[in-house]
C-alpha atoms as an extended CHARMM CRD file, in Angstrom:
* protein
*
       108  EXT
         1         1  UNK       CA            -12.0810000000       10.4000000000        0.8350000000  PROA      1               0.0000000000
         2         2  UNK       CA            -14.5880000000        9.5180000000       -1.8150000000  PROA      2               0.0000000000
         3         3  UNK       CA            -17.4620000000        7.1270000000       -2.2430000000  PROA      3               0.0000000000
         4         4  UNK       CA            -15.3580000000        5.0360000000       -4.6170000000  PROA      4               0.0000000000
         5         5  UNK       CA            -14.2580000000        1.6050000000       -3.4090000000  PROA      5               0.0000000000
         6         6  UNK       CA            -10.7270000000        1.5200000000       -4.8380000000  PROA      6               0.0000000000
         7         7  UNK       CA             -9.7760000000       -1.6970000000       -3.0410000000  PROA      7               0.0000000000
         8         8  UNK       CA            -12.9750000000       -3.3670000000       -4.2430000000  PROA      8               0.0000000000
         9         9  UNK       CA            -12.1790000000       -2.3320000000       -7.8000000000  PROA      9               0.0000000000
        10        10  UNK       CA             -8.6740000000       -3.8340000000       -7.5940000000  PROA      10              0.0000000000
        11        11  UNK       CA            -10.1210000000       -7.0800000000       -6.1750000000  PROA      11              0.0000000000
        12        12  UNK       CA            -12.6130000000       -7.2130000000       -9.0360000000  PROA      12              0.0000000000
        13        13  UNK       CA             -9.9430000000       -6.6320000000      -11.6690000000  PROA      13              0.0000000000
        14        14  UNK       CA             -7.7240000000       -9.3550000000      -10.1830000000  PROA      14              0.0000000000
        15        15  UNK       CA            -10.3860000000      -11.9920000000       -9.6840000000  PROA      15              0.0000000000
        16        16  UNK       CA            -12.4790000000      -11.4400000000      -12.7690000000  PROA      16              0.0000000000
        17        17  UNK       CA            -10.5820000000       -9.6830000000      -15.5080000000  PROA      17              0.0000000000
        18        18  UNK       CA             -7.0060000000      -10.8340000000      -15.0330000000  PROA      18              0.0000000000
        19        19  UNK       CA             -7.4660000000      -14.3820000000      -13.7540000000  PROA      19              0.0000000000
        20        20  UNK       CA            -10.5150000000      -15.3650000000      -15.7880000000  PROA      20              0.0000000000
        21        21  UNK       CA            -10.1480000000      -13.4720000000      -19.0480000000  PROA      21              0.0000000000
        22        22  UNK       CA             -6.3550000000      -13.2950000000      -19.3110000000  PROA      22              0.0000000000
        23        23  UNK       CA             -5.4210000000      -16.5320000000      -17.4710000000  PROA      23              0.0000000000
        24        24  UNK       CA             -3.0100000000      -14.6370000000      -15.2320000000  PROA      24              0.0000000000
        25        25  UNK       CA             -1.6230000000      -16.4110000000      -12.1590000000  PROA      25              0.0000000000
        26        26  UNK       CA             -3.1160000000      -14.2520000000       -9.4110000000  PROA      26              0.0000000000
        27        27  UNK       CA             -0.8960000000      -15.9130000000       -6.7870000000  PROA      27              0.0000000000
        28        28  UNK       CA              2.0450000000      -13.9760000000       -8.2440000000  PROA      28              0.0000000000
        29        29  UNK       CA              0.6770000000      -10.4370000000       -8.1050000000  PROA      29              0.0000000000
        30        30  UNK       CA              2.7220000000       -7.6500000000       -6.5360000000  PROA      30              0.0000000000
        31        31  UNK       CA              1.2800000000       -4.2510000000       -5.6250000000  PROA      31              0.0000000000
        32        32  UNK       CA              3.4870000000       -1.2090000000       -6.0600000000  PROA      32              0.0000000000
        33        33  UNK       CA              3.0450000000        2.5330000000       -6.2550000000  PROA      33              0.0000000000
        34        34  UNK       CA              4.8670000000        5.8320000000       -5.9710000000  PROA      34              0.0000000000
        35        35  UNK       CA              4.0100000000        8.6580000000       -3.5230000000  PROA      35              0.0000000000
        36        36  UNK       CA              0.2190000000        8.6540000000       -3.1150000000  PROA      36              0.0000000000
        37        37  UNK       CA              0.1880000000        5.3860000000       -5.0430000000  PROA      37              0.0000000000
        38        38  UNK       CA              2.5370000000        4.0000000000       -2.3970000000  PROA      38              0.0000000000
        39        39  UNK       CA              0.0190000000        4.9810000000        0.2660000000  PROA      39              0.0000000000
        40        40  UNK       CA             -2.6080000000        3.0130000000       -1.6390000000  PROA      40              0.0000000000
        41        41  UNK       CA             -0.1670000000        0.1030000000       -1.9320000000  PROA      41              0.0000000000
        42        42  UNK       CA             -0.0470000000       -0.1010000000        1.8730000000  PROA      42              0.0000000000
        43        43  UNK       CA             -3.8400000000       -0.0290000000        1.9590000000  PROA      43              0.0000000000
        44        44  UNK       CA             -3.9740000000       -2.9040000000       -0.5310000000  PROA      44              0.0000000000
        45        45  UNK       CA             -1.5190000000       -4.8450000000        1.6260000000  PROA      45              0.0000000000
        46        46  UNK       CA             -3.8010000000       -4.4970000000        4.6340000000  PROA      46              0.0000000000
        47        47  UNK       CA             -7.0120000000       -5.2610000000        2.7520000000  PROA      47              0.0000000000
        48        48  UNK       CA             -5.7180000000       -7.9250000000        0.3640000000  PROA      48              0.0000000000
        49        49  UNK       CA             -2.5890000000       -9.3210000000        1.9980000000  PROA      49              0.0000000000
        50        50  UNK       CA             -3.5690000000      -12.9420000000        1.4700000000  PROA      50              0.0000000000
        51        51  UNK       CA             -4.1000000000      -12.2620000000       -2.2470000000  PROA      51              0.0000000000
        52        52  UNK       CA             -0.7810000000      -10.5090000000       -2.9130000000  PROA      52              0.0000000000
        53        53  UNK       CA              2.7150000000      -11.9570000000       -3.2410000000  PROA      53              0.0000000000
        54        54  UNK       CA              4.1450000000       -8.7380000000       -1.7460000000  PROA      54              0.0000000000
        55        55  UNK       CA              3.7610000000       -4.9720000000       -1.5920000000  PROA      55              0.0000000000
        56        56  UNK       CA              6.4880000000       -2.5690000000       -2.7250000000  PROA      56              0.0000000000
        57        57  UNK       CA              5.7100000000        1.0940000000       -1.9860000000  PROA      57              0.0000000000
        58        58  UNK       CA              8.1040000000        3.7830000000       -3.2540000000  PROA      58              0.0000000000
        59        59  UNK       CA              8.3650000000        7.1820000000       -1.5020000000  PROA      59              0.0000000000
        60        60  UNK       CA              5.1510000000        6.9030000000        0.4410000000  PROA      60              0.0000000000
        61        61  UNK       CA              3.8350000000        6.0380000000        3.8620000000  PROA      61              0.0000000000
        62        62  UNK       CA              0.5230000000        5.0200000000        5.3400000000  PROA      62              0.0000000000
        63        63  UNK       CA             -2.2700000000        7.5230000000        4.8970000000  PROA      63              0.0000000000
        64        64  UNK       CA             -2.4690000000        9.8610000000        7.9080000000  PROA      64              0.0000000000
        65        65  UNK       CA             -4.4680000000        8.0820000000       10.5940000000  PROA      65              0.0000000000
        66        66  UNK       CA             -4.3680000000        4.7030000000        8.8090000000  PROA      66              0.0000000000
        67        67  UNK       CA             -2.9920000000        2.2570000000       11.3650000000  PROA      67              0.0000000000
        68        68  UNK       CA             -4.7910000000       -1.0140000000       10.6430000000  PROA      68              0.0000000000
        69        69  UNK       CA             -2.7430000000       -4.1940000000       10.7300000000  PROA      69              0.0000000000
        70        70  UNK       CA             -3.0190000000       -6.8590000000        8.0070000000  PROA      70              0.0000000000
        71        71  UNK       CA             -4.8830000000      -10.0340000000        8.9800000000  PROA      71              0.0000000000
        72        72  UNK       CA             -1.9580000000      -12.0760000000        7.6270000000  PROA      72              0.0000000000
        73        73  UNK       CA              1.7370000000      -11.1890000000        7.3490000000  PROA      73              0.0000000000
        74        74  UNK       CA              2.4800000000       -9.4720000000        4.0380000000  PROA      74              0.0000000000
        75        75  UNK       CA              5.9480000000       -9.4240000000        2.4570000000  PROA      75              0.0000000000
        76        76  UNK       CA              7.0490000000       -5.7950000000        2.1820000000  PROA      76              0.0000000000
        77        77  UNK       CA              9.8990000000       -3.9320000000        0.5420000000  PROA      77              0.0000000000
        78        78  UNK       CA              9.7020000000       -0.2430000000        1.4440000000  PROA      78              0.0000000000
        79        79  UNK       CA             11.7790000000        2.1430000000       -0.6740000000  PROA      79              0.0000000000
        80        80  UNK       CA             12.0070000000        5.6600000000        0.7230000000  PROA      80              0.0000000000
        81        81  UNK       CA             14.6120000000        8.4130000000        0.6760000000  PROA      81              0.0000000000
        82        82  UNK       CA             15.7890000000        9.7590000000        4.0190000000  PROA      82              0.0000000000
        83        83  UNK       CA             15.6260000000       13.3730000000        2.7960000000  PROA      83              0.0000000000
        84        84  UNK       CA             12.1040000000       13.2320000000        1.3540000000  PROA      84              0.0000000000
        85        85  UNK       CA             10.3500000000       16.3390000000        2.7100000000  PROA      85              0.0000000000
        86        86  UNK       CA              7.0140000000       15.7030000000        0.9550000000  PROA      86              0.0000000000
        87        87  UNK       CA              6.2490000000       12.4590000000        2.7990000000  PROA      87              0.0000000000
        88        88  UNK       CA              9.0800000000       12.0520000000        5.3310000000  PROA      88              0.0000000000
        89        89  UNK       CA             10.3880000000        8.5670000000        6.0540000000  PROA      89              0.0000000000
        90        90  UNK       CA             11.4660000000        9.4480000000        9.6030000000  PROA      90              0.0000000000
        91        91  UNK       CA              8.1290000000        9.9080000000       11.3820000000  PROA      91              0.0000000000
        92        92  UNK       CA              7.8510000000       13.6870000000       11.1580000000  PROA      92              0.0000000000
        93        93  UNK       CA              5.3140000000       16.1110000000        9.8510000000  PROA      93              0.0000000000
        94        94  UNK       CA              5.6450000000       17.0530000000        6.2220000000  PROA      94              0.0000000000
        95        95  UNK       CA              5.4630000000       20.4720000000        4.5970000000  PROA      95              0.0000000000
        96        96  UNK       CA              1.6650000000       20.0910000000        4.4050000000  PROA      96              0.0000000000
        97        97  UNK       CA              1.3730000000       19.6730000000        8.1860000000  PROA      97              0.0000000000
        98        98  UNK       CA              0.2760000000       16.0280000000        8.0540000000  PROA      98              0.0000000000
        99        99  UNK       CA              1.9520000000       13.4410000000       10.2480000000  PROA      99              0.0000000000
       100       100  UNK       CA              2.9570000000       10.2990000000        8.3780000000  PROA      100             0.0000000000
       101       101  UNK       CA              3.4770000000        6.9880000000       10.1410000000  PROA      101             0.0000000000
       102       102  UNK       CA              6.8160000000        5.1590000000       10.1570000000  PROA      102             0.0000000000
       103       103  UNK       CA              6.7100000000        1.6880000000        8.6020000000  PROA      103             0.0000000000
       104       104  UNK       CA              7.9310000000        0.0720000000       11.8510000000  PROA      104             0.0000000000
       105       105  UNK       CA              4.7660000000        1.3000000000       13.5620000000  PROA      105             0.0000000000
       106       106  UNK       CA              2.6490000000       -1.0300000000       11.4710000000  PROA      106             0.0000000000
       107       107  UNK       CA              4.9900000000       -3.9250000000       10.8050000000  PROA      107             0.0000000000
       108       108  UNK       CA              6.0300000000       -4.6700000000       14.3940000000  PROA      108             0.0000000000
């Protein structure tokens, strides 16, 4: 972890830069990411679910130990290969010894 507020930065960019300066419709924003970016996508879904149209993580899972539930339901499309050994999709430990959480654990 760091002292950087990544979620706060994304909120700032959406509310100030994109909506005000670029006239972007912030009701139609989707968050997506690959691998570690997918882990952050889940975090954005939890923290900003009411501000996102949906989250679409690719080949990633929740950060180890990150089991918070969104305050509101968030549309989700999870894309993950069944033979991914870096961040396994089937609730096992990866090659690095970390245990990654299955999507059903958080969405049910």
